[in-house]
N, C-alpha and C positions, 0 to 999 in steps of 0.2 A: 159534346166532346167525344172524339174518337181516339181510342188507344190502339195503335197498330201492332201487328207482328213486326219484329225486327229481324230481317234475314241478312246476316252478315253486315249489319249496320244500315241496311236499307229498309225504310218503312214499307209495309205491305198491308193492304186492306183486304180482308177475307170476306167471302160471301156469307160466311157463318159468323154470327156475333152473339154476344150475350150482354145483358145490362149489368152494370156495376152500380149498386144501390147504396144510398146513405144507410148506415147501420141501424138507425133508430126510426127515421121517417119513411124509409122505403123509396124515397125519391130517387130517380135515375140520375146518377152523377156522370156516368160516361158509358159509352158503347165500346165493348172490347172485341177486337177481331180474334177469332179462335183458329188455331193451327190444327189441321188434321194429321194423323200419324204418317200418311203418305208424304205430305209436304216436309215434315220433320225429317223423315228418313232420307228423302231426296237431298236435302241440304247437308245432312251429316255425311253423306257419301262424298261430298265435295270438300270435306273439312281438311283433307291432307294438303290441298293446294293453299288453303288459307293459313295453315300451320307453317308451311314453307315460306310464305311471304312475310310472315310475322318474324321469322328468324333474322331478317336483315337488320332489325333494331338491336342495339347493344343493351345490356343490362343497365348501364349508366344512363342511356337515353330513356329507358322505361321508368327508372326511378325518378328522373326529372319530370316525366309526364305525370306520374302519380302525385308528386308534390304540387305541380301546377293545378292538377285536377281538383285537389282538395279545396282550393280557394274558389274555383268556379262552381263546384258542387254546393258550397255554402252560400255563395253570394250571387251567382249568375242567374239570368233568365234563360232557361234551357228548353229546347223544343220537345214536345210530346204530341205526335200527330201533327195537326195543322196549327197548334197553339204553342205559345211559349209560356212556361210556368215560372213565376218568381219563387224565391224560397218560401215566402209567406203562403202563396197559393199551394205549393207542394205540401206544406205542413197542414193546411186546412183540408185538402183533399184526402191526405193520408189519415188524418183523424176522423174524417167523415165516413170513411169506408171500413176502418178497422176498429173504431171505438176506443182508440188510444188517446189519452190527454195530449193536447198540443205541446205542453211543457215537456212530456216524455218523448214526443216526436222530435223535438229540437235536441234533446239530450242524445238521442240515437243518431241524429244527423251529425252532431259533433263527434260521436264515436267513429262513424264512417270516415269523416274528414281526417281524424287523427290517424286512422289506419293508413290512409293514403299518404299523409305527411311523414309517418314513421315507417314507411315501407322497408327501408333499408334495415331498420332494427327488427322488423317482423321477419324478413327473410333471413336475417342472421340467426334468429331463434329457430326457424323452421329447418335451416340447413346446417345448424350447429357450427356457425361461423365459417361456412364454406366460402372460399374466394369466388365471388360471383363472376369474375372474369373467366373462370373455368367453364361456366355454362355457355359463355359466348364461343369459346374455342372448342368445347367438347371434352376438354381434359385440363388437368392442372398437375403441376409437379409439387409434391409434398414430402419433404424430408427424404429426398432421393427416390421416391416412389411416384409412379404415374397413377392418378385417380381420374376416372371417367364416369360420367352418368349418361344414361339414355332416357329419353322421354317415353313413357309407356303408352301415350295416347296422342291423338291429333286434336282432341278437344276435351274440356272438362264439362260434363253435364251437371246440372244442379236442379233438383226439385225442391222449391223453396216454400217456406211457410208464410203465414200472414200475422203471426202473433207478435213479432217484434222486429222492426226494421234494422236494428243493430246487427242482426244475424248475417246481413249481406256482407259485412266486413270479412266473413270467413272465406268467400270465394274470390275476393278482389286480388289476393296475392297470385292467383293463377295467371292474371294478365301480366303482372310484373315478371313472371317466370316464362313468358312467351307462349302460353298455352291459351288458345281461344276458349270462350265459354259458350255453352248452350244452356239457356236458363228457362225453366218453367216457373213463372212467378206465382206467389200465393194468390188465391182467388180474389181476396180483398186488398191485396197490396202489390199491384203492378208498378206503383209509382217509383219506388226506390231503385229497382234494377235499371229502369229506363233513365233515371236521372244520373246514376253513376256512369252508365254507358255514354250518355250525351256529354257529360262533363269531361270524360277522358278523350272522347273523339274531338272535342272542341280544342284540346291542347295538343293534338298531334298523334293520338293513338290510332292505329289503323282500324278502319270500320269493320274489317273482317274479323276482328277479335270478339264481336258481340252478336249473338243471336238470342232473341227473346221470344218464346212461344207460349202465350196463354193457351191453355188447352184443358181437356178433361183428364181423367186418370189413365186413359189409354195413351194419350200423348205423353204423360209422365213415364209410363212404362216403356214407351218407345225410346225416350231419351236414355233411360237407365240401361236398356238392352243394346242400343246402338253406339253409345259413347264408350270409349275404352276405359275411362275412369269417370265416376260420378259422385256427387254428394246427395244424400237423401235426408230430408228433414220431415219429421212427422211423429204421430203418436205410436204407441206400441203396435197397434193393428196394422199401421201403414208400413213400419220398418221391418216387422218380423219376417215377412217372406224373403227379404233381401239380406238377412244377416249372414248367410253363408256364402254370399257372392263377394269375393275379394275385390272385384272391380268397383264396388259401391261402398263408400264410407258412410256409416250410419250416424246420424245426429237425431237420436230419439229422446225419450224422457230422460231427465238428468238425475232425479232422485239425489240431489246434492244435499250435503249434511254438515252440521257442526257437531263435533264430539268433545265433551268435557270430561277429562280424567282427573283423578286424585285431587290435588289442590285447586285446580281450575273449577272443579265441580263444587268445592266448598266456597270459593270466591266467585261464584257465578255472577253476582251483581256487577263485578268489574267487566264482565263480557256481555252485558245486556245490550249495549248499543250495537255491538258487532252482530249479535243474533237478530236484532230488529232490522238492521240494515240488510242482512243476508236474506231475510224473508221479503221485505217490502220493496227493495230497489227494483226499478223498471216495472212497477205495478205487479210484481210477482209473476210476470209472464215469461221469464227466461228459464232455460234449463239450468242456469247457474244459481238460481234462487234456491235457498235452503227449503226443502220440503219436510225436513225432520231435524230435531235436536236430540242428541243422545247424551246421556249423562250417567255418571256412576253414583250420584247423590242429589238430593234436593229437587227431584224431577217435578213434583207437584208445585212447589214454590216457583220454579222457573216458568212453568206453564202459566201460572196465575199472573206473574209480573209481566211476562211476554204478552199475555192477553190484554192486560191493562194498557200497555203501550200501544199495541196494534189496534185496539178498539178506539183509540183517539184519532185514527185515520178515517176520515169521513169521505163518503162519496160526494163528489163535487161536479158541476158542469165541466165538460171537457175543455172549455176555453178559459177556465179558472187557472191562473198561474200556479196555484197551490195544489192542483189536482194530482193525486198520486195513484188513483185506481182507474184501470181501464174498464170499459163497459162491454157487455155481451150484446152482440147484434141481434140476438134472437131470445125473446123472453122464454120460449119453450126450452132452449138449451140451458139457459141459466137455471131454470127450474129443475131440469134433469140432473144437473151437476149438484145443486143443493140437495135434491131429493136422494141422490146416491150417497151423499155424506150421511144424511139422516138414516138411511137404510143400514149403512155399516155401523152407525152408532148403536144400533140395536144388538150388535154382537157384543157380548159381555166383555168388559174390561177397558172401555173408552169413555171419556167425558168431554163434551164440548165446553171448555172453560170460558171461551169468549162469549158464548151464548149466555152463560150464567151472569157474566158482567154486563153485557149489553142489554139483556132482557127483552130483545126484540128479534125479529126475523133477520137472518143473515142476507136475505135477498131484498133489494130496494130498487125503486124506480125514480129517476129524476129526469124530467123533460123528455120522456119517452125512452131514456137510456136505462138499461137494466144492469145492475151491479150486484156482485156478491161480496159482502164485506169480509175483511180479514178474519180468519178462523184459526183458533188454536185448540188442538185436541191433546189431551193427556191420555197416553196409553199405558196400562199397567203391565203389558207384556209386549215383547218385541214381535210376537207372532200375530198380533192384531192386524187386520188388513189395512187400517188407517195409518199404521206405522210405516207403511211402504206405499202410500198413495201420493199422487202429484196432480195438481189441478192448475188451471190457467188463471189463477188469482192468488193473493197472498194466503196460502194455506200452509200450516206447519203442525206436525205432530211432535210431542215431547215424550221421550221414552226413557225410563230409568232401568239400567241393566247392570249386572255385575261386570267389573272391569275386565276379567278374563274372557267374558263372552262377547264383548262389544264388537270387536273387529270381525268376528265370525257372523254376528247377527245383522249387521247393517245392510248387507246385500249390495247389488251393483250401485256404484256411486260415481257420478261424473266429476264433481268437485267435493273434496272433503277438507274442512278446516279442523285440524287436530290441535287441541289446547292441552298441553302437558309438558312437564319438564323431565318426565321419566324417560331415560335413554332406551330402556328395554321396550317401552311402548312405542317410542318413535321408530325404533328398528322394525317392530312388527308392522307399523303403518307403512314404512318404506317397502316392505316385502309383500304387502297385501295385493292380491290380484283383483280385488273388488274396486280399487280406487284408481280412477284415471288421472285425475289432477289432484295433487296433494299440497295443501297449504299448512305449513308448520308455524304455529303462532297466531297472533291476532290479525289475521287477514280475512276479510269478508269473502264469502264464497263467490260473489259476483266480481271481485277485483281481479282483473286480468293483466298479467305482465306482458308487455309487447314483445319481449324476447323469448316467450314461451308459447308453444302451440296451445290453442284453446281446447280442441277436442280432436284427437288423432293428429296426424302430421301431414299437411297437404303436400309438402315437398316429397316426402317418402311415398305418398299416394300417387304422385305424378311421375316421379323419377326413380330409377333403379341404378345402383352402382354396378358397373360391369368391369370385367377383366379387360385390360388393354396392355398388350405387349408390342413393342416397337423396335425395329432395328434403328441403329444410329442414323440420324439425319432424316428420318421419315416424318416425324411430327413437325407441323408448321410452327 
């Protein structure tokens, strides 16, 4: 099976390829064409003409395309190279190369389809209820004032990960906003970007809207350098060099958290299901999974009960409908991750509570697949390195701190669920510069509202409000 480059919607076979292998057996699943930096740069130079042709569609037409594409994405047989993939084949191949359970592949498939179906609501959240007709005309009248936006770029670049297919829902609104995309798929997960593109093209989206370039890190850098606006997904070492570049929106580690204050810390058992869900959902692979629980009381008991619940989650074959854990494609990497945790446990002040309950290694092999089992750490101090760690499996640290110190101690946080009735604490959380997304009340960290931006704001990344003055009769 050959996976081509997609150049403005047209498949292209490169002379340079690499094998895409089954995560556990090493069997070659597909041959992937690779794009070199020169090819990527050449195509991006032509992106203005593709942007111009895209503007002929109205927002209403694009919302209709998104809605129809959702059904085709879920149910259609869609081309990839010279083959057509059914939904079941798509799930099988995605699981085979990423190590994700098929049940979670389907869950993420539904998440993407829902994004397409709910695109009007998504755009309403991103634009703060902007009249979308204003993007068609270039301006809108609001309470006697003229409001206008200009697009900052001819295309949106995206350097994508392999950890969870649901992340692709984050770039899809770019198409609804009439901005073509230039995508570098994750090494193990080229399946989803191609399927989304083919589904949208099948129902009338211009092919010029989609370019997909499997490549190496030099190709990724070319996309980030040449596109006027980009999204970058990756670990801390990947995203750090680009944090000061305003053209690049960073999607790095989440360090998402649940905070229990005052009475919530005393009634912690009432919130146990929320904590478990925040840690385990999507196999612990998402940046919105809680990597730490912070509490003002009962920290050790919370860690023990959380460990009891999470150690009930077993590693299962990936085709088991009850599978909740993803596998590591490389035994060596799994060993390095587990070994790093053991190394940090040697720093005084931390205990692996789940290990005490399980009584066996956190690393396990099933049918050639390597898993790391859910791990709960109790940290005596907020300064312990494991209190601020994040890994690609269900890992969580529980830390007990004084109430007045908590919001200063938690550090950077993508999603923070704050459990308290104290108005002063809520006000402090609202004013915190460390929290990107704030959930007040019993809302799991992974629960995303469709009318709220997930991380950053794609509309503000792509568009800028500009001043517009007009003599009478000049505006169309």
